[in-house]
Chimera marker file (.cmm) of the C-alpha trace (Angstrom):
<marker_set name="trace">
<marker id="1" x="93.239" y="53.031" z="104.492" r="1" g="1" b="0" radius="0.5"/>
<marker id="2" x="90.364" y="54.006" z="106.744" r="1" g="1" b="0" radius="0.5"/>
<marker id="3" x="90.068" y="56.413" z="109.624" r="1" g="1" b="0" radius="0.5"/>
<marker id="4" x="89.592" y="53.546" z="112.088" r="1" g="1" b="0" radius="0.5"/>
<marker id="5" x="93.013" y="52.137" z="111.181" r="1" g="1" b="0" radius="0.5"/>
<marker id="6" x="94.877" y="55.172" z="112.459" r="1" g="1" b="0" radius="0.5"/>
<marker id="7" x="95.302" y="57.179" z="115.654" r="1" g="1" b="0" radius="0.5"/>
<marker id="8" x="92.831" y="60.052" z="115.788" r="1" g="1" b="0" radius="0.5"/>
<marker id="9" x="95.666" y="62.606" z="115.562" r="1" g="1" b="0" radius="0.5"/>
<marker id="10" x="98.331" y="62.417" z="112.869" r="1" g="1" b="0" radius="0.5"/>
<marker id="11" x="101.120" y="64.971" z="113.045" r="1" g="1" b="0" radius="0.5"/>
<marker id="12" x="103.443" y="65.797" z="110.147" r="1" g="1" b="0" radius="0.5"/>
<marker id="13" x="106.779" y="67.429" z="110.957" r="1" g="1" b="0" radius="0.5"/>
<marker id="14" x="109.754" y="68.453" z="108.862" r="1" g="1" b="0" radius="0.5"/>
<marker id="15" x="111.761" y="71.436" z="107.743" r="1" g="1" b="0" radius="0.5"/>
<marker id="16" x="110.370" y="74.086" z="105.393" r="1" g="1" b="0" radius="0.5"/>
<marker id="17" x="110.079" y="72.730" z="101.893" r="1" g="1" b="0" radius="0.5"/>
<marker id="18" x="109.979" y="69.074" z="102.922" r="1" g="1" b="0" radius="0.5"/>
<marker id="19" x="106.404" y="68.692" z="101.697" r="1" g="1" b="0" radius="0.5"/>
<marker id="20" x="104.397" y="68.773" z="104.917" r="1" g="1" b="0" radius="0.5"/>
<marker id="21" x="101.453" y="70.621" z="103.399" r="1" g="1" b="0" radius="0.5"/>
<marker id="22" x="101.335" y="68.624" z="100.173" r="1" g="1" b="0" radius="0.5"/>
<marker id="23" x="101.699" y="65.248" z="101.848" r="1" g="1" b="0" radius="0.5"/>
<marker id="24" x="99.592" y="66.195" z="104.869" r="1" g="1" b="0" radius="0.5"/>
<marker id="25" x="96.719" y="67.368" z="102.665" r="1" g="1" b="0" radius="0.5"/>
<marker id="26" x="96.786" y="64.199" z="100.576" r="1" g="1" b="0" radius="0.5"/>
<marker id="27" x="97.051" y="61.996" z="103.657" r="1" g="1" b="0" radius="0.5"/>
<marker id="28" x="94.130" y="63.794" z="105.305" r="1" g="1" b="0" radius="0.5"/>
<marker id="29" x="92.047" y="63.237" z="102.173" r="1" g="1" b="0" radius="0.5"/>
<marker id="30" x="92.969" y="59.541" z="102.140" r="1" g="1" b="0" radius="0.5"/>
<marker id="31" x="91.919" y="59.269" z="105.788" r="1" g="1" b="0" radius="0.5"/>
<marker id="32" x="88.774" y="61.359" z="105.347" r="1" g="1" b="0" radius="0.5"/>
<marker id="33" x="89.959" y="63.924" z="107.878" r="1" g="1" b="0" radius="0.5"/>
<marker id="34" x="90.525" y="67.652" z="107.912" r="1" g="1" b="0" radius="0.5"/>
<marker id="35" x="94.037" y="68.941" z="107.377" r="1" g="1" b="0" radius="0.5"/>
<marker id="36" x="95.283" y="71.668" z="109.717" r="1" g="1" b="0" radius="0.5"/>
<marker id="37" x="98.139" y="73.693" z="108.277" r="1" g="1" b="0" radius="0.5"/>
<marker id="38" x="100.631" y="75.266" z="110.670" r="1" g="1" b="0" radius="0.5"/>
<marker id="39" x="101.050" y="78.494" z="108.683" r="1" g="1" b="0" radius="0.5"/>
<marker id="40" x="97.323" y="78.977" z="108.117" r="1" g="1" b="0" radius="0.5"/>
<marker id="41" x="96.463" y="78.266" z="111.743" r="1" g="1" b="0" radius="0.5"/>
<marker id="42" x="99.202" y="80.615" z="113.012" r="1" g="1" b="0" radius="0.5"/>
<marker id="43" x="97.630" y="83.391" z="110.983" r="1" g="1" b="0" radius="0.5"/>
<marker id="44" x="94.152" y="82.564" z="112.332" r="1" g="1" b="0" radius="0.5"/>
<marker id="45" x="95.390" y="82.452" z="115.930" r="1" g="1" b="0" radius="0.5"/>
<marker id="46" x="97.665" y="85.504" z="115.838" r="1" g="1" b="0" radius="0.5"/>
<marker id="47" x="96.468" y="87.610" z="112.925" r="1" g="1" b="0" radius="0.5"/>
<marker id="48" x="100.017" y="87.559" z="111.559" r="1" g="1" b="0" radius="0.5"/>
<marker id="49" x="101.946" y="85.411" z="109.126" r="1" g="1" b="0" radius="0.5"/>
<marker id="50" x="104.940" y="83.364" z="110.220" r="1" g="1" b="0" radius="0.5"/>
<marker id="51" x="107.086" y="85.857" z="108.303" r="1" g="1" b="0" radius="0.5"/>
<marker id="52" x="105.570" y="88.757" z="110.265" r="1" g="1" b="0" radius="0.5"/>
<marker id="53" x="106.079" y="86.908" z="113.539" r="1" g="1" b="0" radius="0.5"/>
<marker id="54" x="109.687" y="86.121" z="112.593" r="1" g="1" b="0" radius="0.5"/>
<marker id="55" x="110.311" y="89.844" z="112.043" r="1" g="1" b="0" radius="0.5"/>
<marker id="56" x="109.288" y="90.322" z="115.679" r="1" g="1" b="0" radius="0.5"/>
<marker id="57" x="112.009" y="87.837" z="116.636" r="1" g="1" b="0" radius="0.5"/>
<marker id="58" x="112.521" y="84.141" z="117.031" r="1" g="1" b="0" radius="0.5"/>
<marker id="59" x="111.026" y="84.140" z="120.535" r="1" g="1" b="0" radius="0.5"/>
<marker id="60" x="107.749" y="85.668" z="119.288" r="1" g="1" b="0" radius="0.5"/>
<marker id="61" x="107.506" y="83.192" z="116.424" r="1" g="1" b="0" radius="0.5"/>
<marker id="62" x="108.339" y="80.131" z="118.500" r="1" g="1" b="0" radius="0.5"/>
<marker id="63" x="105.968" y="81.184" z="121.302" r="1" g="1" b="0" radius="0.5"/>
<marker id="64" x="103.102" y="81.486" z="118.809" r="1" g="1" b="0" radius="0.5"/>
<marker id="65" x="104.041" y="78.128" z="117.298" r="1" g="1" b="0" radius="0.5"/>
<marker id="66" x="104.047" y="76.515" z="120.764" r="1" g="1" b="0" radius="0.5"/>
<marker id="67" x="100.540" y="77.879" z="121.422" r="1" g="1" b="0" radius="0.5"/>
<marker id="68" x="99.421" y="76.409" z="118.088" r="1" g="1" b="0" radius="0.5"/>
<marker id="69" x="100.788" y="72.965" z="119.058" r="1" g="1" b="0" radius="0.5"/>
<marker id="70" x="99.084" y="73.201" z="122.452" r="1" g="1" b="0" radius="0.5"/>
<marker id="71" x="95.805" y="73.989" z="120.681" r="1" g="1" b="0" radius="0.5"/>
<marker id="72" x="96.200" y="70.835" z="118.587" r="1" g="1" b="0" radius="0.5"/>
<marker id="73" x="96.739" y="68.733" z="121.690" r="1" g="1" b="0" radius="0.5"/>
<marker id="74" x="93.401" y="69.996" z="123.046" r="1" g="1" b="0" radius="0.5"/>
<marker id="75" x="91.367" y="69.034" z="119.958" r="1" g="1" b="0" radius="0.5"/>
<marker id="76" x="89.129" y="66.006" z="120.483" r="1" g="1" b="0" radius="0.5"/>
<marker id="77" x="88.332" y="65.332" z="116.811" r="1" g="1" b="0" radius="0.5"/>
<marker id="78" x="90.469" y="63.394" z="114.352" r="1" g="1" b="0" radius="0.5"/>
<marker id="79" x="92.803" y="65.350" z="112.065" r="1" g="1" b="0" radius="0.5"/>
<marker id="80" x="96.083" y="65.456" z="110.195" r="1" g="1" b="0" radius="0.5"/>
<marker id="81" x="98.159" y="68.526" z="111.108" r="1" g="1" b="0" radius="0.5"/>
<marker id="82" x="101.529" y="69.983" z="110.234" r="1" g="1" b="0" radius="0.5"/>
<marker id="83" x="103.834" y="70.948" z="113.064" r="1" g="1" b="0" radius="0.5"/>
<marker id="84" x="106.325" y="73.808" z="113.132" r="1" g="1" b="0" radius="0.5"/>
<marker id="85" x="109.960" y="72.735" z="112.903" r="1" g="1" b="0" radius="0.5"/>
<marker id="86" x="110.599" y="74.717" z="116.084" r="1" g="1" b="0" radius="0.5"/>
<marker id="87" x="109.033" y="71.860" z="118.044" r="1" g="1" b="0" radius="0.5"/>
<marker id="88" x="112.537" y="70.354" z="117.924" r="1" g="1" b="0" radius="0.5"/>
<marker id="89" x="113.510" y="72.913" z="120.572" r="1" g="1" b="0" radius="0.5"/>
<marker id="90" x="110.564" y="72.024" z="122.817" r="1" g="1" b="0" radius="0.5"/>
<marker id="91" x="111.075" y="68.464" z="124.116" r="1" g="1" b="0" radius="0.5"/>
<marker id="92" x="107.997" y="68.799" z="126.345" r="1" g="1" b="0" radius="0.5"/>
<marker id="93" x="105.749" y="69.501" z="123.359" r="1" g="1" b="0" radius="0.5"/>
<marker id="94" x="107.466" y="66.893" z="121.185" r="1" g="1" b="0" radius="0.5"/>
<marker id="95" x="106.853" y="64.276" z="123.871" r="1" g="1" b="0" radius="0.5"/>
<marker id="96" x="103.211" y="65.334" z="124.296" r="1" g="1" b="0" radius="0.5"/>
<marker id="97" x="102.608" y="65.177" z="120.535" r="1" g="1" b="0" radius="0.5"/>
<marker id="98" x="104.249" y="61.763" z="120.331" r="1" g="1" b="0" radius="0.5"/>
<marker id="99" x="102.057" y="60.468" z="123.163" r="1" g="1" b="0" radius="0.5"/>
<marker id="100" x="98.929" y="62.006" z="121.598" r="1" g="1" b="0" radius="0.5"/>
<marker id="101" x="99.120" y="60.548" z="118.104" r="1" g="1" b="0" radius="0.5"/>
<marker id="102" x="101.207" y="59.305" z="115.210" r="1" g="1" b="0" radius="0.5"/>
<marker id="103" x="104.140" y="61.525" z="114.225" r="1" g="1" b="0" radius="0.5"/>
<marker id="104" x="105.450" y="61.409" z="110.671" r="1" g="1" b="0" radius="0.5"/>
<marker id="105" x="108.772" y="63.069" z="109.878" r="1" g="1" b="0" radius="0.5"/>
<marker id="106" x="108.890" y="64.226" z="106.271" r="1" g="1" b="0" radius="0.5"/>
<marker id="107" x="112.616" y="64.400" z="105.582" r="1" g="1" b="0" radius="0.5"/>
<marker id="108" x="114.520" y="65.880" z="102.657" r="1" g="1" b="0" radius="0.5"/>
<marker id="109" x="118.158" y="66.806" z="102.229" r="1" g="1" b="0" radius="0.5"/>
<marker id="110" x="119.191" y="70.440" z="102.658" r="1" g="1" b="0" radius="0.5"/>
<marker id="111" x="119.946" y="70.550" z="98.917" r="1" g="1" b="0" radius="0.5"/>
<marker id="112" x="116.402" y="69.488" z="98.078" r="1" g="1" b="0" radius="0.5"/>
<marker id="113" x="114.910" y="71.883" z="100.610" r="1" g="1" b="0" radius="0.5"/>
<marker id="114" x="116.946" y="74.803" z="99.264" r="1" g="1" b="0" radius="0.5"/>
<marker id="115" x="115.880" y="74.018" z="95.704" r="1" g="1" b="0" radius="0.5"/>
<marker id="116" x="112.249" y="74.091" z="96.789" r="1" g="1" b="0" radius="0.5"/>
<marker id="117" x="112.189" y="77.234" z="98.955" r="1" g="1" b="0" radius="0.5"/>
<marker id="118" x="115.245" y="79.411" z="98.287" r="1" g="1" b="0" radius="0.5"/>
<marker id="119" x="113.348" y="81.960" z="96.213" r="1" g="1" b="0" radius="0.5"/>
<marker id="120" x="110.127" y="81.942" z="98.249" r="1" g="1" b="0" radius="0.5"/>
<marker id="121" x="109.329" y="85.579" z="99.120" r="1" g="1" b="0" radius="0.5"/>
<marker id="122" x="107.551" y="84.379" z="102.273" r="1" g="1" b="0" radius="0.5"/>
<marker id="123" x="110.938" y="83.230" z="103.593" r="1" g="1" b="0" radius="0.5"/>
<marker id="124" x="113.170" y="86.310" z="103.375" r="1" g="1" b="0" radius="0.5"/>
<marker id="125" x="115.625" y="84.870" z="105.916" r="1" g="1" b="0" radius="0.5"/>
<marker id="126" x="116.718" y="82.414" z="103.199" r="1" g="1" b="0" radius="0.5"/>
<marker id="127" x="117.644" y="85.114" z="100.672" r="1" g="1" b="0" radius="0.5"/>
<marker id="128" x="121.314" y="85.346" z="101.636" r="1" g="1" b="0" radius="0.5"/>
<marker id="129" x="122.315" y="81.668" z="101.638" r="1" g="1" b="0" radius="0.5"/>
<marker id="130" x="119.363" y="79.272" z="101.702" r="1" g="1" b="0" radius="0.5"/>
<marker id="131" x="121.519" y="76.151" z="101.505" r="1" g="1" b="0" radius="0.5"/>
<marker id="132" x="123.674" y="77.117" z="104.502" r="1" g="1" b="0" radius="0.5"/>
<marker id="133" x="120.640" y="78.155" z="106.558" r="1" g="1" b="0" radius="0.5"/>
<marker id="134" x="118.801" y="74.912" z="105.790" r="1" g="1" b="0" radius="0.5"/>
<marker id="135" x="121.947" y="72.863" z="106.429" r="1" g="1" b="0" radius="0.5"/>
<marker id="136" x="122.204" y="74.403" z="109.905" r="1" g="1" b="0" radius="0.5"/>
<marker id="137" x="118.503" y="73.778" z="110.576" r="1" g="1" b="0" radius="0.5"/>
<marker id="138" x="118.828" y="70.189" z="109.345" r="1" g="1" b="0" radius="0.5"/>
<marker id="139" x="121.875" y="69.577" z="111.524" r="1" g="1" b="0" radius="0.5"/>
<marker id="140" x="120.129" y="70.983" z="114.596" r="1" g="1" b="0" radius="0.5"/>
<marker id="141" x="116.757" y="69.303" z="114.126" r="1" g="1" b="0" radius="0.5"/>
<marker id="142" x="117.082" y="66.109" z="112.085" r="1" g="1" b="0" radius="0.5"/>
<marker id="143" x="118.002" y="63.750" z="114.917" r="1" g="1" b="0" radius="0.5"/>
<marker id="144" x="115.354" y="65.253" z="117.207" r="1" g="1" b="0" radius="0.5"/>
<marker id="145" x="112.708" y="64.597" z="114.527" r="1" g="1" b="0" radius="0.5"/>
<marker id="146" x="113.991" y="61.042" z="113.977" r="1" g="1" b="0" radius="0.5"/>
<marker id="147" x="113.892" y="60.378" z="117.720" r="1" g="1" b="0" radius="0.5"/>
<marker id="148" x="110.321" y="61.533" z="118.285" r="1" g="1" b="0" radius="0.5"/>
<marker id="149" x="108.711" y="60.427" z="115.023" r="1" g="1" b="0" radius="0.5"/>
<marker id="150" x="106.918" y="57.122" z="114.662" r="1" g="1" b="0" radius="0.5"/>
<marker id="151" x="107.542" y="57.093" z="110.909" r="1" g="1" b="0" radius="0.5"/>
<marker id="152" x="110.355" y="58.715" z="108.911" r="1" g="1" b="0" radius="0.5"/>
<marker id="153" x="109.816" y="59.262" z="105.184" r="1" g="1" b="0" radius="0.5"/>
<marker id="154" x="112.501" y="60.635" z="102.874" r="1" g="1" b="0" radius="0.5"/>
<marker id="155" x="110.882" y="62.675" z="100.097" r="1" g="1" b="0" radius="0.5"/>
<marker id="156" x="113.961" y="62.918" z="97.883" r="1" g="1" b="0" radius="0.5"/>
<marker id="157" x="113.129" y="61.301" z="94.545" r="1" g="1" b="0" radius="0.5"/>
<marker id="158" x="109.559" y="60.359" z="95.497" r="1" g="1" b="0" radius="0.5"/>
<marker id="159" x="106.270" y="61.854" z="94.408" r="1" g="1" b="0" radius="0.5"/>
<marker id="160" x="103.691" y="62.880" z="97.016" r="1" g="1" b="0" radius="0.5"/>
<marker id="161" x="101.402" y="60.106" z="95.715" r="1" g="1" b="0" radius="0.5"/>
<marker id="162" x="104.157" y="57.519" z="96.292" r="1" g="1" b="0" radius="0.5"/>
<marker id="163" x="104.742" y="58.828" z="99.797" r="1" g="1" b="0" radius="0.5"/>
<marker id="164" x="101.057" y="58.799" z="100.743" r="1" g="1" b="0" radius="0.5"/>
<marker id="165" x="100.757" y="55.198" z="99.453" r="1" g="1" b="0" radius="0.5"/>
<marker id="166" x="103.802" y="54.243" z="101.526" r="1" g="1" b="0" radius="0.5"/>
<marker id="167" x="102.326" y="55.968" z="104.555" r="1" g="1" b="0" radius="0.5"/>
<marker id="168" x="99.060" y="54.109" z="104.057" r="1" g="1" b="0" radius="0.5"/>
<marker id="169" x="100.864" y="50.868" z="104.814" r="1" g="1" b="0" radius="0.5"/>
<marker id="170" x="103.208" y="52.225" z="107.502" r="1" g="1" b="0" radius="0.5"/>
<marker id="171" x="100.759" y="54.326" z="109.477" r="1" g="1" b="0" radius="0.5"/>
<marker id="172" x="98.522" y="51.390" z="110.403" r="1" g="1" b="0" radius="0.5"/>
<marker id="173" x="101.385" y="49.488" z="111.983" r="1" g="1" b="0" radius="0.5"/>
<marker id="174" x="102.295" y="52.187" z="114.510" r="1" g="1" b="0" radius="0.5"/>
<link id1="1" id2="2" r="1" g="1" b="0" radius="0.2"/>
<link id1="2" id2="3" r="1" g="1" b="0" radius="0.2"/>
<link id1="3" id2="4" r="1" g="1" b="0" radius="0.2"/>
<link id1="4" id2="5" r="1" g="1" b="0" radius="0.2"/>
<link id1="5" id2="6" r="1" g="1" b="0" radius="0.2"/>
<link id1="6" id2="7" r="1" g="1" b="0" radius="0.2"/>
<link id1="7" id2="8" r="1" g="1" b="0" radius="0.2"/>
<link id1="8" id2="9" r="1" g="1" b="0" radius="0.2"/>
<link id1="9" id2="10" r="1" g="1" b="0" radius="0.2"/>
<link id1="10" id2="11" r="1" g="1" b="0" radius="0.2"/>
<link id1="11" id2="12" r="1" g="1" b="0" radius="0.2"/>
<link id1="12" id2="13" r="1" g="1" b="0" radius="0.2"/>
<link id1="13" id2="14" r="1" g="1" b="0" radius="0.2"/>
<link id1="14" id2="15" r="1" g="1" b="0" radius="0.2"/>
<link id1="15" id2="16" r="1" g="1" b="0" radius="0.2"/>
<link id1="16" id2="17" r="1" g="1" b="0" radius="0.2"/>
<link id1="17" id2="18" r="1" g="1" b="0" radius="0.2"/>
<link id1="18" id2="19" r="1" g="1" b="0" radius="0.2"/>
<link id1="19" id2="20" r="1" g="1" b="0" radius="0.2"/>
<link id1="20" id2="21" r="1" g="1" b="0" radius="0.2"/>
<link id1="21" id2="22" r="1" g="1" b="0" radius="0.2"/>
<link id1="22" id2="23" r="1" g="1" b="0" radius="0.2"/>
<link id1="23" id2="24" r="1" g="1" b="0" radius="0.2"/>
<link id1="24" id2="25" r="1" g="1" b="0" radius="0.2"/>
<link id1="25" id2="26" r="1" g="1" b="0" radius="0.2"/>
<link id1="26" id2="27" r="1" g="1" b="0" radius="0.2"/>
<link id1="27" id2="28" r="1" g="1" b="0" radius="0.2"/>
<link id1="28" id2="29" r="1" g="1" b="0" radius="0.2"/>
<link id1="29" id2="30" r="1" g="1" b="0" radius="0.2"/>
<link id1="30" id2="31" r="1" g="1" b="0" radius="0.2"/>
<link id1="31" id2="32" r="1" g="1" b="0" radius="0.2"/>
<link id1="32" id2="33" r="1" g="1" b="0" radius="0.2"/>
<link id1="33" id2="34" r="1" g="1" b="0" radius="0.2"/>
<link id1="34" id2="35" r="1" g="1" b="0" radius="0.2"/>
<link id1="35" id2="36" r="1" g="1" b="0" radius="0.2"/>
<link id1="36" id2="37" r="1" g="1" b="0" radius="0.2"/>
<link id1="37" id2="38" r="1" g="1" b="0" radius="0.2"/>
<link id1="38" id2="39" r="1" g="1" b="0" radius="0.2"/>
<link id1="39" id2="40" r="1" g="1" b="0" radius="0.2"/>
<link id1="40" id2="41" r="1" g="1" b="0" radius="0.2"/>
<link id1="41" id2="42" r="1" g="1" b="0" radius="0.2"/>
<link id1="42" id2="43" r="1" g="1" b="0" radius="0.2"/>
<link id1="43" id2="44" r="1" g="1" b="0" radius="0.2"/>
<link id1="44" id2="45" r="1" g="1" b="0" radius="0.2"/>
<link id1="45" id2="46" r="1" g="1" b="0" radius="0.2"/>
<link id1="46" id2="47" r="1" g="1" b="0" radius="0.2"/>
<link id1="47" id2="48" r="1" g="1" b="0" radius="0.2"/>
<link id1="48" id2="49" r="1" g="1" b="0" radius="0.2"/>
<link id1="49" id2="50" r="1" g="1" b="0" radius="0.2"/>
<link id1="50" id2="51" r="1" g="1" b="0" radius="0.2"/>
<link id1="51" id2="52" r="1" g="1" b="0" radius="0.2"/>
<link id1="52" id2="53" r="1" g="1" b="0" radius="0.2"/>
<link id1="53" id2="54" r="1" g="1" b="0" radius="0.2"/>
<link id1="54" id2="55" r="1" g="1" b="0" radius="0.2"/>
<link id1="55" id2="56" r="1" g="1" b="0" radius="0.2"/>
<link id1="56" id2="57" r="1" g="1" b="0" radius="0.2"/>
<link id1="57" id2="58" r="1" g="1" b="0" radius="0.2"/>
<link id1="58" id2="59" r="1" g="1" b="0" radius="0.2"/>
<link id1="59" id2="60" r="1" g="1" b="0" radius="0.2"/>
<link id1="60" id2="61" r="1" g="1" b="0" radius="0.2"/>
<link id1="61" id2="62" r="1" g="1" b="0" radius="0.2"/>
<link id1="62" id2="63" r="1" g="1" b="0" radius="0.2"/>
<link id1="63" id2="64" r="1" g="1" b="0" radius="0.2"/>
<link id1="64" id2="65" r="1" g="1" b="0" radius="0.2"/>
<link id1="65" id2="66" r="1" g="1" b="0" radius="0.2"/>
<link id1="66" id2="67" r="1" g="1" b="0" radius="0.2"/>
<link id1="67" id2="68" r="1" g="1" b="0" radius="0.2"/>
<link id1="68" id2="69" r="1" g="1" b="0" radius="0.2"/>
<link id1="69" id2="70" r="1" g="1" b="0" radius="0.2"/>
<link id1="70" id2="71" r="1" g="1" b="0" radius="0.2"/>
<link id1="71" id2="72" r="1" g="1" b="0" radius="0.2"/>
<link id1="72" id2="73" r="1" g="1" b="0" radius="0.2"/>
<link id1="73" id2="74" r="1" g="1" b="0" radius="0.2"/>
<link id1="74" id2="75" r="1" g="1" b="0" radius="0.2"/>
<link id1="75" id2="76" r="1" g="1" b="0" radius="0.2"/>
<link id1="76" id2="77" r="1" g="1" b="0" radius="0.2"/>
<link id1="77" id2="78" r="1" g="1" b="0" radius="0.2"/>
<link id1="78" id2="79" r="1" g="1" b="0" radius="0.2"/>
<link id1="79" id2="80" r="1" g="1" b="0" radius="0.2"/>
<link id1="80" id2="81" r="1" g="1" b="0" radius="0.2"/>
<link id1="81" id2="82" r="1" g="1" b="0" radius="0.2"/>
<link id1="82" id2="83" r="1" g="1" b="0" radius="0.2"/>
<link id1="83" id2="84" r="1" g="1" b="0" radius="0.2"/>
<link id1="84" id2="85" r="1" g="1" b="0" radius="0.2"/>
<link id1="85" id2="86" r="1" g="1" b="0" radius="0.2"/>
<link id1="86" id2="87" r="1" g="1" b="0" radius="0.2"/>
<link id1="87" id2="88" r="1" g="1" b="0" radius="0.2"/>
<link id1="88" id2="89" r="1" g="1" b="0" radius="0.2"/>
<link id1="89" id2="90" r="1" g="1" b="0" radius="0.2"/>
<link id1="90" id2="91" r="1" g="1" b="0" radius="0.2"/>
<link id1="91" id2="92" r="1" g="1" b="0" radius="0.2"/>
<link id1="92" id2="93" r="1" g="1" b="0" radius="0.2"/>
<link id1="93" id2="94" r="1" g="1" b="0" radius="0.2"/>
<link id1="94" id2="95" r="1" g="1" b="0" radius="0.2"/>
<link id1="95" id2="96" r="1" g="1" b="0" radius="0.2"/>
<link id1="96" id2="97" r="1" g="1" b="0" radius="0.2"/>
<link id1="97" id2="98" r="1" g="1" b="0" radius="0.2"/>
<link id1="98" id2="99" r="1" g="1" b="0" radius="0.2"/>
<link id1="99" id2="100" r="1" g="1" b="0" radius="0.2"/>
<link id1="100" id2="101" r="1" g="1" b="0" radius="0.2"/>
<link id1="101" id2="102" r="1" g="1" b="0" radius="0.2"/>
<link id1="102" id2="103" r="1" g="1" b="0" radius="0.2"/>
<link id1="103" id2="104" r="1" g="1" b="0" radius="0.2"/>
<link id1="104" id2="105" r="1" g="1" b="0" radius="0.2"/>
<link id1="105" id2="106" r="1" g="1" b="0" radius="0.2"/>
<link id1="106" id2="107" r="1" g="1" b="0" radius="0.2"/>
<link id1="107" id2="108" r="1" g="1" b="0" radius="0.2"/>
<link id1="108" id2="109" r="1" g="1" b="0" radius="0.2"/>
<link id1="109" id2="110" r="1" g="1" b="0" radius="0.2"/>
<link id1="110" id2="111" r="1" g="1" b="0" radius="0.2"/>
<link id1="111" id2="112" r="1" g="1" b="0" radius="0.2"/>
<link id1="112" id2="113" r="1" g="1" b="0" radius="0.2"/>
<link id1="113" id2="114" r="1" g="1" b="0" radius="0.2"/>
<link id1="114" id2="115" r="1" g="1" b="0" radius="0.2"/>
<link id1="115" id2="116" r="1" g="1" b="0" radius="0.2"/>
<link id1="116" id2="117" r="1" g="1" b="0" radius="0.2"/>
<link id1="117" id2="118" r="1" g="1" b="0" radius="0.2"/>
<link id1="118" id2="119" r="1" g="1" b="0" radius="0.2"/>
<link id1="119" id2="120" r="1" g="1" b="0" radius="0.2"/>
<link id1="120" id2="121" r="1" g="1" b="0" radius="0.2"/>
<link id1="121" id2="122" r="1" g="1" b="0" radius="0.2"/>
<link id1="122" id2="123" r="1" g="1" b="0" radius="0.2"/>
<link id1="123" id2="124" r="1" g="1" b="0" radius="0.2"/>
<link id1="124" id2="125" r="1" g="1" b="0" radius="0.2"/>
<link id1="125" id2="126" r="1" g="1" b="0" radius="0.2"/>
<link id1="126" id2="127" r="1" g="1" b="0" radius="0.2"/>
<link id1="127" id2="128" r="1" g="1" b="0" radius="0.2"/>
<link id1="128" id2="129" r="1" g="1" b="0" radius="0.2"/>
<link id1="129" id2="130" r="1" g="1" b="0" radius="0.2"/>
<link id1="130" id2="131" r="1" g="1" b="0" radius="0.2"/>
<link id1="131" id2="132" r="1" g="1" b="0" radius="0.2"/>
<link id1="132" id2="133" r="1" g="1" b="0" radius="0.2"/>
<link id1="133" id2="134" r="1" g="1" b="0" radius="0.2"/>
<link id1="134" id2="135" r="1" g="1" b="0" radius="0.2"/>
<link id1="135" id2="136" r="1" g="1" b="0" radius="0.2"/>
<link id1="136" id2="137" r="1" g="1" b="0" radius="0.2"/>
<link id1="137" id2="138" r="1" g="1" b="0" radius="0.2"/>
<link id1="138" id2="139" r="1" g="1" b="0" radius="0.2"/>
<link id1="139" id2="140" r="1" g="1" b="0" radius="0.2"/>
<link id1="140" id2="141" r="1" g="1" b="0" radius="0.2"/>
<link id1="141" id2="142" r="1" g="1" b="0" radius="0.2"/>
<link id1="142" id2="143" r="1" g="1" b="0" radius="0.2"/>
<link id1="143" id2="144" r="1" g="1" b="0" radius="0.2"/>
<link id1="144" id2="145" r="1" g="1" b="0" radius="0.2"/>
<link id1="145" id2="146" r="1" g="1" b="0" radius="0.2"/>
<link id1="146" id2="147" r="1" g="1" b="0" radius="0.2"/>
<link id1="147" id2="148" r="1" g="1" b="0" radius="0.2"/>
<link id1="148" id2="149" r="1" g="1" b="0" radius="0.2"/>
<link id1="149" id2="150" r="1" g="1" b="0" radius="0.2"/>
<link id1="150" id2="151" r="1" g="1" b="0" radius="0.2"/>
<link id1="151" id2="152" r="1" g="1" b="0" radius="0.2"/>
<link id1="152" id2="153" r="1" g="1" b="0" radius="0.2"/>
<link id1="153" id2="154" r="1" g="1" b="0" radius="0.2"/>
<link id1="154" id2="155" r="1" g="1" b="0" radius="0.2"/>
<link id1="155" id2="156" r="1" g="1" b="0" radius="0.2"/>
<link id1="156" id2="157" r="1" g="1" b="0" radius="0.2"/>
<link id1="157" id2="158" r="1" g="1" b="0" radius="0.2"/>
<link id1="158" id2="159" r="1" g="1" b="0" radius="0.2"/>
<link id1="159" id2="160" r="1" g="1" b="0" radius="0.2"/>
<link id1="160" id2="161" r="1" g="1" b="0" radius="0.2"/>
<link id1="161" id2="162" r="1" g="1" b="0" radius="0.2"/>
<link id1="162" id2="163" r="1" g="1" b="0" radius="0.2"/>
<link id1="163" id2="164" r="1" g="1" b="0" radius="0.2"/>
<link id1="164" id2="165" r="1" g="1" b="0" radius="0.2"/>
<link id1="165" id2="166" r="1" g="1" b="0" radius="0.2"/>
<link id1="166" id2="167" r="1" g="1" b="0" radius="0.2"/>
<link id1="167" id2="168" r="1" g="1" b="0" radius="0.2"/>
<link id1="168" id2="169" r="1" g="1" b="0" radius="0.2"/>
<link id1="169" id2="170" r="1" g="1" b="0" radius="0.2"/>
<link id1="170" id2="171" r="1" g="1" b="0" radius="0.2"/>
<link id1="171" id2="172" r="1" g="1" b="0" radius="0.2"/>
<link id1="172" id2="173" r="1" g="1" b="0" radius="0.2"/>
<link id1="173" id2="174" r="1" g="1" b="0" radius="0.2"/>
</marker_set>
């Protein structure tokens, strides 16, 4: 897979714990591009973590995430970047991202997601009932992600290496 085979912007979306960072980083390496991580970039742009922003309320967090997505849309250079799951509630941004590059939805079941992130101290909102919270997020966002993604990859039972190999074939046909 070479950089010339793929749109200059590749966006990776999915719920927390799906594997966006792991797969996005490996895909960026395979393409010879930088990887832009949503959580890291939010901290750079706002000086706060996503957890800190969430403590200020959902509106504050989602507004910062929208500004991050808008900053990606303005970048001229090639990259692979993770998107916040909150983009599902912003059809205007989802459409703009879809028109700007290739969108890959990294999908995992709520059970898998809960197993991966339930005890993560950076996600205190999951402490009470991670499975129920992730089930609600999945129900609200899954179809939106399917509808605006160019490629849907289910991570359940696959290694990141397997997924990146699969993407290498799929991404060039979009």
